[in-house]
N, C-alpha and C positions, 0 to 999 in steps of 0.2 A: 230420448229415453224410450224404451219399450213401454207400451201402454199398460201392460199387466204389471210391470215394475212400478210405474207411476201410481197405479191404483193401489198397490200394496203399500207404497210409501205414504200416500194420503190416508190410508186406513190406519196406519200406525200413528200418524200425527193427530188424526181425529180422536183416537183412543188415548192420547197423551202417553204414548209409549216411545221410549228412545230407540233410535236405530241409526245405522251408518250405511250410506251408499258408497260402495267400493267400486272405483272405476280404474280399469287397466288402461293407462295412457297410451300404451303401445297398440293394443288391439281394439280399444274402445268398448270392450265388454264390461258389463256392470252386474253387480249383485247386491242385494239388500240383506244386511245382517241386523236382525232384531237383537235388542239387549239380552233377551232370554237365550239367544243362540251364541253369544260371544264366547262363553266358556269352552265350547266344543270346537271353535273355529281355529284353523291353523295360525291365524293372526291374532289370537286371543290377547297376548300382552299389549300389543300396539292398539288394538281396538278398545281395550279397557282404559288405557291411558287417554285415548281420544274422547271417550265418553265422560271420563272424569273431568277433563278440562273443558269439554264442550267446543273445542276448536277444530275446525276443518284444516286440512293441509296435505302435503305430499308425504308419502311413506316410501322411502328409498327413491329410486328414480322412475319407477314404473307405475306406481299406484297413487291414487288420490282418494282420501277419506273425506267424505262430505257428511258431517255429523249433524244429526237432527235431534235436539233435545226439546221436550215440552217446556214451554215458558214456566219457570219456577213461580209458584203461586203461594202467597201468604194469606191465610184465612184468619182473620182476627175476630175472636168472640168477645164482644164488648166495645161499645162506642164511648170509650173513656178518654180522659185527657192524654193518656199515653198513646192511644190510638190516633189522636189528632196529630201528635208529633211524629209517630211512626209512618203514617201514610205517605207524606211527601219524601221522607228519607228512603223508603222502600222503592218508590218510583225512580228516584235518582240512581239507586243501586241496581235497577233493571228487573225488579220483581213486580209481577202483577199482584195487586192487593185488593181484598174486599173485606168489608166489616159487616158482621151479623150481630144484631142485638134486638130482641123483641121489645125493649123498653123505648117506646116512641118518644119519650121526653129527651132521651140521649141521642137516639139514631135519627138525626134531622139533617137535611141537605145543607142547612145553614152552618152547621158545625163541621160538615165534611164536604165542602164544595168540590165537585169533580171526581169524587171517590165512589166506587161501586159500593152501595150501602143497601143492606137488606134489613128492614125493620120487621123481622119475622123470627119465629123460634128456629133455632139451628137445625132441628130435625127436619123441618119442612124445607129449608134451603138446601141442606146437604142431600136430601133425597133426589133433588133435581140436578144438583152440581156436587157429586160425591167427591170426597177426598181421594188422593192417590199418592204414590211414592214421590211425586214431584211437588208436593204441597208441604208447607210449614203451617202448623196449627198453633196459634197464640191465644191463650185464654186469659182474659183480664177482668172479668166481671166481679169476681169474688162471690158469685152466687152459684152454688152447686146445681140448682135447677136449670141454669143456663149453661154452665161450663162442662158439667160431667159428661153428658152425652157426646158432645164433640170430641172430648178427650178420648173416650172409648172408641169412637169411630176413627180417630187419627191413629190409634194404636193398631186397630184392625187393618187399616189401609196401608200401614207401613210408611206413614209420612216421614220425610227425611229429618224433620225437626218437630218436637212437641214441647211446648213450654207453658207454664201456668203461673200466674201471679199469686203471691201469698207467702206468709212466713212458713218456717219449718213446721210449726205446730198446726197451721192451717193445712199444710200439705200432708201431714201425717193422718189427719182426719179424712182428707181426700183419698189417700191410699186405702184406708179402711173401706170407704164406700166402693171404690173400684174393685177391691178384692171381693166384696160382697156381691158385686155384679159379675164375678166369675173370671176376672183378669188375674193371671199369675204375677208374682212379684217381678220376675225377670222382664215382663212386658211393661209394667208400670214404671220400672226403673228408668225407662227411656224419657220420662217426663222431666224436663229441667225445671226445678223449683227449689229455691227462689229463681225466678226467670231471669235470663240474660247473663252476660259476662260479668264477672266479679270485678267491677271497676269503681266500686264505691258510689254508684249512681244514687241520687237523692230526688231530683226533680223529675217530672214526667218526661221531659225531653231527654234527660240523661238516661233514664230507664229505657226509653225508646232506642237510644244509641246502643245500649247494652244488649237489648233484644235483637236488634238488627245484626250486631256483631256475632251473636250466637247463631242466628239463621244463616248468615254467610259462611261461617265456619262449618256448620253442619252440612250445608249444600256442597261445599268444595271437598269435604271429607266423606261424603255420603257413600254408603255401601252399594256395590253393584248387585245386579239381579241374583247372581249365584249365592252371594253372601246373605241376601235377604231371604232367599229360598231356604237356605240352611237354617236360619233362625226360625222360620215357620215350621220346618220339619222337626226341630228340637222342642217345639212348644207342646 
């Protein structure tokens, strides 16, 4: 691979941006297509499908598409019982997961062995590890002082999934706070609350299954760059 092309590929991967390396199997020539460039490319329909599936493979007889997607990341706000159940499930499903909770009585290594755990306020953690469109934000503390800011940041970052624990009454009050913070209704409508698929979940483990189901569904059905850009321009 050409050195400049390799450097460009590594730059996209480091920035957690999706891209596709297109190789002509006949000539050996290669070109890098960034997700933001897919819409204008002559191979747009096929490139979009490849990004959606995340699978590399041959296109016709002459081209090979090598798809590079950022590892999907679940950021959980709250070291709750639900989080304890969700963490190993998410790992099995192929998601990176980290838990953020400033409440040191809950955010302990003993409760979350082997899990990336941050016993800090979310605003401090997200400043160094910002959210992006390949992140899912799961807020489960029930505490506005902890949950609200990450929800705002998730909406601004275009996270592929945003969910928050709480009843409809609790969520209605949450929406009032987010509106007061300047977020329009069509943006906050992206928050799934009550959180998770409607499977009648009752226990923490069952709720974790419902949440993971929603995250997987949102990731597989996520909007491509052009659609996300259109939403931003319409806001």
